C-alpha positions in Angstrom: 66.3 31.3 -3.6 66.2 28.5 -1.1 64.5 25.2 -1.7 61.8 26.0 0.8 61.1 29.3 -0.9 61.0 27.6 -4.3 58.6 24.9 -3.1 56.2 27.6 -1.6 56.2 29.8 -4.7 53.1 29.6 -6.9 53.4 27.7 -10.1 53.8 29.8 -13.3 51.6 28.5 -16.1 52.3 29.6 -19.6 49.4 30.9 -21.7 47.6 28.1 -23.5 49.1 25.4 -21.4 46.7 23.4 -19.1 48.1 22.6 -15.7 48.8 19.0 -15.0 46.9 18.8 -11.6 43.3 17.8 -11.9 41.7 20.7 -10.1 42.8 23.2 -12.8 41.9 21.1 -15.8 39.2 22.7 -18.0 36.7 20.7 -20.0 36.1 22.1 -23.5 32.9 21.4 -25.3 34.9 20.2 -28.3 36.3 17.4 -26.3 32.9 16.1 -25.2 31.3 13.0 -26.8 29.1 13.7 -29.8 26.2 11.9 -28.2 25.6 14.9 -25.9 23.8 16.6 -28.7 20.9 14.3 -27.9 20.3 15.9 -24.5 17.5 18.1 -25.7 15.5 15.4 -27.5 16.1 13.0 -24.6 14.7 15.6 -22.1 11.6 16.1 -24.3 11.1 12.4 -24.6 11.2 11.8 -20.9 8.8 14.7 -20.4 6.4 13.1 -22.9 6.6 9.8 -21.0 5.7 11.6 -17.8 2.8 13.4 -19.4 1.5 10.1 -20.7 0.9 9.0 -17.2 -1.1 12.1 -16.4 -3.0 11.8 -19.6 -3.9 8.1 -18.8 -5.2 9.1 -15.4 -7.2 11.9 -16.8 -8.7 9.7 -19.5 -9.7 7.1 -16.9 -11.3 9.7 -14.7 -13.2 11.2 -17.7 -14.5 7.8 -18.7 -15.6 7.0 -15.2 -17.4 10.3 -14.8 -19.2 10.0 -18.1 -20.2 6.5 -17.3 -21.6 7.5 -13.9 -23.9 10.2 -15.3 -27.0 7.9 -15.8 -27.2 6.7 -12.2 -26.4 10.2 -11.0 -29.4 11.5 -13.0 -31.7 8.8 -11.6 -30.5 8.4 -8.0 -28.8 11.8 -7.4 -27.0 12.1 -4.1 -29.1 9.2 -2.8 -26.6 6.8 -4.5 -24.0 7.7 -1.9 -26.3 7.2 1.1 -28.5 4.3 0.1 -27.9 0.8 1.2 -30.4 -1.0 -1.1 -29.1 -2.7 -4.3 -31.9 -4.0 -6.5 -31.2 -4.3 -10.2 -34.8 -5.4 -10.8 -36.2 -2.0 -9.7 -33.1 0.0 -10.7 -32.4 1.1 -7.1 -28.7 1.3 -6.4 -26.8 2.4 -3.4 -23.0 2.5 -2.7 -23.1 2.5 1.0 -22.6 -1.3 1.5 -19.7 -1.7 -1.0 -17.9 1.4 0.2 -18.3 0.4 3.9 -17.1 -3.1 3.2 -14.1 -1.8 1.3 -13.0 0.5 4.1 -13.7 -2.0 6.9 -11.9 -4.9 5.3 -8.9 -2.7 4.5 -8.8 -1.4 8.1 -8.9 -4.9 9.5 -6.1 -5.9 7.2 -3.9 -3.0 8.3 -4.6 -3.6 12.0 -3.5 -7.2 11.6 -0.6 -6.8 9.1 1.2 -3.7 10.2 2.4 -4.8 13.7 3.2 -8.3 12.4 5.2 -6.9 9.4 7.2 -4.5 11.6 7.9 -7.4 14.1 9.0 -9.7 11.3 11.3 -7.0 9.8 12.9 -6.2 13.2 13.4 -9.9 13.9 15.0 -10.5 10.5 17.4 -7.5 10.9 18.2 -7.6 14.6 17.5 -10.9 16.2 17.4 -13.7 13.6 20.5 -15.9 13.4 22.4 -15.2 10.2 22.0 -18.7 8.8 18.2 -18.4 9.1 17.9 -14.8 7.9 18.0 -15.4 4.2 15.7 -18.5 4.1 13.1 -16.7 6.3 13.3 -13.5 4.2 12.8 -15.6 1.0 9.8 -17.4 2.6 8.1 -14.1 3.4 8.7 -12.7 -0.1 7.3 -15.8 -1.6 3.9 -14.9 -0.1 3.8 -11.9 -2.4 4.2 -14.1 -5.4 1.1 -16.3 -4.7 -1.8 -15.2 -7.0 -4.7 -13.7 -5.2 -7.1 -16.3 -6.5 -5.1 -18.9 -4.6 -5.5 -16.9 -1.4 -9.3 -16.8 -2.1 -9.5 -20.6 -2.7 -7.5 -21.3 0.4 -9.7 -18.9 2.4 -12.9 -20.5 1.1 -12.0 -24.2 1.4 -9.5 -24.2 4.3 -9.7 -21.1 6.5 -13.5 -20.5 6.4 -14.4 -24.0 7.7 -11.8 -23.7 10.5 -13.1 -20.3 11.5 -16.7 -21.4 11.4 -16.1 -24.5 13.6 -13.6 -23.2 16.2 -12.6 -19.6 16.1 -15.9 -17.7 15.5 -17.9 -19.7 18.1 -15.3 -18.9 20.7 -15.4 -15.2 19.8 -19.2 -15.3 20.0 -19.2 -16.9 23.4 -16.5 -14.8 24.9 -16.8 -11.3 23.3 -20.5 -11.4 22.1 -22.0 -10.8 25.6 -19.8 -7.7 26.2 -21.7 -4.3 26.1 -20.1 -2.4 23.2 -17.5 -4.7 21.6 -20.0 -7.6 21.7 -22.0 -6.2 18.8 -19.1 -6.9 16.5 -19.0 -10.6 17.3 -22.6 -11.7 17.2 -24.7 -13.8 14.9 -24.3 -17.2 13.3 -20.7 -18.3 12.6 -20.9 -18.7 8.8 -17.1 -18.7 8.3 -17.3 -16.2 5.5 -17.8 -12.5 6.0 -16.2 -9.2 6.6 -13.7 -10.5 9.2 -12.6 -13.4 7.1 -12.0 -11.1 4.1 -10.0 -8.8 6.4 -7.9 -11.8 7.6 -7.2 -12.8 4.0 -6.2 -9.3 3.0 -3.9 -9.0 6.1 -2.1 -12.2 4.9 -1.8 -10.8 1.4 -0.4 -7.4 2.3 1.9 -8.7 5.0 4.8 -9.6 2.6 4.7 -6.2 0.9 4.9 -4.2 4.1 7.5 -6.6 5.6 9.7 -6.4 2.5 9.7 -2.6 2.5 10.2 -2.4 6.3 13.1 -4.8 6.2 14.9 -2.8 3.5 14.5 0.6 5.2 15.5 -0.8 8.6 18.6 -2.3 7.0 19.5 1.1 5.7 19.8 2.6 9.1 23.5 3.5 9.6 25.2 0.9 11.8 26.9 3.7 13.9 23.4 4.6 15.3 22.8 1.0 16.4 26.3 0.7 17.9 26.0 4.0 19.8 22.7 3.0 21.3 24.0 -0.4 22.3 27.1 1.3 23.6 25.2 3.4 26.2 23.3 0.3 27.4 20.1 0.3 25.4 18.3 -3.0 24.9 17.1 -4.3 21.6 13.6 -3.1 22.3 14.9 0.4 23.1 17.1 0.4 20.0 14.2 -0.6 17.8 11.7 1.8 19.3 14.0 4.9 19.7 16.5 4.5 16.9 15.4 2.2 14.1 11.8 3.1 13.7 12.2 6.9 14.1 15.1 6.9 11.6 13.2 4.8 9.1 9.7 6.2 9.7 9.3 7.7 6.2 10.1 4.4 4.5 7.9 2.5 7.0 4.9 4.8 6.2 5.5 4.3 2.5 5.4 0.5 3.0 2.1 0.8 5.0 0.5 2.9 2.3 1.7 0.4 -0.4 -0.1 -2.3 1.6 -3.2 -0.2 2.1 -3.5 0.4 -1.6 -3.3 -3.3 -2.3 -6.0 -4.0 0.3 -8.3 -1.4 -1.1 -8.2 -2.7 -4.6 -8.0 -6.5 -4.1 -10.7 -8.4 -5.9 -10.6 -12.2 -6.3 -9.5 -13.2 -2.8 -12.1 -11.0 -1.2 -14.8 -12.2 -3.6 -14.3 -15.8 -2.5 -14.7 -15.2 1.2 -16.7 -12.0 1.9 -20.2 -13.4 1.1 -21.2 -10.8 -1.5 -24.2 -9.4 0.4 -25.3 -5.8 -0.2 -26.0 -5.3 3.5 -24.3 -3.6 6.4 -24.3 -5.5 9.6 -22.9 -4.4 13.0 -21.3 -7.8 13.3 -18.0 -8.5 11.5 -18.9 -12.1 11.2 -21.7 -11.5 8.8 -21.4 -11.5 5.0 -20.8 -8.2 3.2 -19.3 -6.9 -0.1 -16.7 -4.5 -1.4 -16.5 -2.3 -4.5 -14.1 -4.6 -6.3 -16.1 -7.7 -5.4 -19.3 -6.1 -6.6 -17.6 -5.2 -9.9 -16.2 -8.7 -10.4 -19.5 -10.4 -9.6 -22.0 -8.2 -11.5 -20.3 -6.3 -14.3 -20.5 -9.1 -16.9 -24.2 -9.7 -16.0 -25.2 -6.0 -15.9 -28.1 -5.1 -18.3 -29.4 -1.7 -18.8 -27.7 1.7 -18.8 -28.5 2.5 -15.2 -27.1 -0.8 -13.9 -23.9 -0.4 -15.8 -23.7 3.2 -14.7 -24.1 2.2 -11.1 -21.1 -0.2 -11.3 -19.1 2.4 -13.1 -19.9 4.9 -10.3 -18.6 2.4 -7.8 -15.3 2.3 -9.8 -15.2 6.1 -9.7 -15.6 6.0 -5.9 -12.8 3.5 -5.6 -10.6 5.7 -7.8 -11.4 8.7 -5.6 -10.8 6.8 -2.4 -7.4 5.5 -3.6 -6.4 9.0 -4.8 -7.4 10.5 -1.4 -5.3 7.8 0.4 -2.3 8.6 -1.8 -2.7 12.3 -1.1 -2.9 11.6 2.6 0.2 9.4 2.4 2.1 12.1 0.6 1.0 14.8 3.2 2.0 12.5 6.0 5.4 11.8 4.5 6.0 15.5 4.0 5.0 16.3 7.5 7.2 13.5 8.8 10.1 14.7 6.8 9.8 18.3 8.1 9.5 17.0 11.7 12.7 15.0 11.2 14.8 17.9 10.2 
């Protein structure tokens, strides 16, 4: 037999002898570490940990529903469509807090999302390398500031500036307009719905920016190089390559910021004015669910009053849950469209 024929012939393995090449090695259970016997208990332990989260959510929901029964018995469906809030006569309505919560969160998203995406793209694509790390740290430090500090800054610094310069200019320029003007009319108090939205926008900006920067950095470099290689500009690369490739992560960051904006308490309480009224103008005082709970829960007397505040907490729970479901549906739809 020639050397070539001998090299091409299959190896003959004697019975009971494990071949030396890795692909043919077999792993016997007797050779495994003894700790693998804990696999079953470990699986059950992690399952219990997951069920504890579901049980906690269910317990919170049950407590909120039970606590909301007295005001539901007295006000009925009128609690959801009434604007009045009068603890003296036990008349309560959730319209003003719910509207304030949604409007301030919407203002925050309108202001924060474009700015966050712009900062993330600048840090990843345009910023000089020596400035990239300091600027990224500065943005992330905004997330470490306590919310009460934002509220104090908004009340003592931002609100006077808005009342003396920005809001009068908005009233003079946009107030006379036919449709949009209704949003910018009235006296410039400095505190109100728009101020609360501005504060929330500053607060959620670092969260959205951090997530957006991370997901944009994970885009494969070959996609950038291919786009630049065919003559695309930075704007075209960002719009047609980076954002479409990272859209699921970007949507997740936006939803994270929206959840923070819906539930923020102290910063909004300082600057929103805490008035149970709905105004067409964004410059007028209002309230949110979290601000109402923070202001009135410790002073609530009577079962119906406490029940009304508990019902507001239930509404906030439901609104947040619906937002999360919508975010999940949007992410699933985006994932299917990307395949």
